[in-house]
C-alpha positions as CSV (number, residue, x, y, z in Angstrom):
1,X,-8.0,12.5,20.6
2,X,-4.7,11.3,20.5
3,X,-5.4,7.6,19.4
4,X,-7.0,9.6,16.3
5,X,-3.9,11.0,15.2
6,X,-1.8,8.1,16.1
7,X,-4.0,6.2,13.4
8,X,-3.6,8.8,10.8
9,X,0.0,9.0,11.1
10,X,0.5,5.2,11.2
11,X,-1.2,4.8,8.0
12,X,0.7,8.3,6.1
13,X,3.9,6.3,6.7
14,X,2.4,3.2,5.4
15,X,1.4,5.3,2.2
16,X,4.8,6.7,2.0
17,X,7.1,3.9,2.5
18,X,5.5,1.3,1.2
19,X,5.7,2.6,-2.3
20,X,9.4,3.5,-1.7
21,X,10.2,0.5,-0.4
22,X,9.2,-1.8,-3.7
23,X,10.5,0.5,-6.0
24,X,13.7,1.2,-4.5
25,X,14.8,4.3,-2.5
26,X,17.2,6.3,-5.3
27,X,15.8,8.7,-7.8
28,X,14.0,7.0,-10.0
29,X,10.0,6.6,-9.4
30,X,9.5,3.6,-12.1
31,X,10.8,0.2,-12.0
32,X,10.6,-2.6,-14.1
33,X,9.2,-5.8,-13.3
34,X,10.7,-9.1,-15.0
35,X,7.8,-8.9,-18.2
36,X,8.9,-5.5,-18.7
37,X,6.0,-4.7,-17.6
38,X,6.8,-0.4,-16.0
39,X,5.1,0.3,-12.3
40,X,5.3,3.5,-10.8
41,X,5.4,4.4,-7.6
42,X,2.3,6.7,-8.3
43,X,0.4,3.8,-9.3
44,X,1.7,1.5,-6.2
45,X,1.2,4.2,-4.1
46,X,-3.0,4.5,-5.3
47,X,-2.9,0.3,-5.4
48,X,-1.6,0.7,-1.2
49,X,-4.4,3.2,-0.6
50,X,-7.1,1.5,-1.6
51,X,-5.9,-1.8,0.2
52,X,-5.5,-0.1,3.2
53,X,-9.0,0.9,3.0
54,X,-9.8,-2.2,2.0
55,X,-8.3,-4.0,4.6
56,X,-10.0,-1.5,7.6
57,X,-13.6,-1.8,6.1
58,X,-13.6,-5.4,6.4
59,X,-12.3,-4.4,9.7
60,X,-14.6,-2.5,10.8
61,X,-17.9,-4.2,8.9
62,X,-17.1,-8.0,9.0
63,X,-15.0,-8.1,12.0
64,X,-16.6,-5.9,14.2
65,X,-13.0,-4.3,15.2
66,X,-11.8,-0.7,15.5
67,X,-8.8,-1.2,14.0
68,X,-6.9,0.6,11.0
69,X,-5.3,-2.5,9.1
70,X,-2.2,-1.6,6.4
71,X,-0.1,-4.1,4.6
72,X,2.9,-3.7,5.8
73,X,6.2,-3.5,4.0
74,X,6.7,-7.3,4.1
75,X,3.2,-8.2,3.5
76,X,2.4,-5.6,0.7
77,X,5.0,-6.4,-1.9
78,X,3.3,-9.1,-3.1
79,X,0.1,-8.1,-2.7
80,X,0.6,-4.5,-4.4
81,X,2.8,-5.8,-7.1
82,X,0.7,-8.4,-8.2
83,X,-2.4,-6.3,-7.4
84,X,-0.7,-3.6,-10.3
85,X,0.1,-6.1,-12.7
86,X,-3.3,-7.2,-12.6
87,X,-4.8,-3.9,-13.2
88,X,-2.1,-3.0,-15.6
89,X,-3.2,-6.5,-17.8
């Protein structure tokens, strides 16, 4: 039970912090990339959730390990932003 709660809280923390770390912690909920594309924190939240879900499924189904995985702030900045940019184009 404690392990499940700990895993849930860790994953919820990643979903709460990751979009803010990319967009900035200010009141502005969007940022504009170098190409002029406006990306919102909500789009980054959805992509972070999808990437975390895909990684967790991969760990369970392919690697056969009972681990929940998410992209961290260092690795996720590039991965999430890249996915959002590709989906919005």
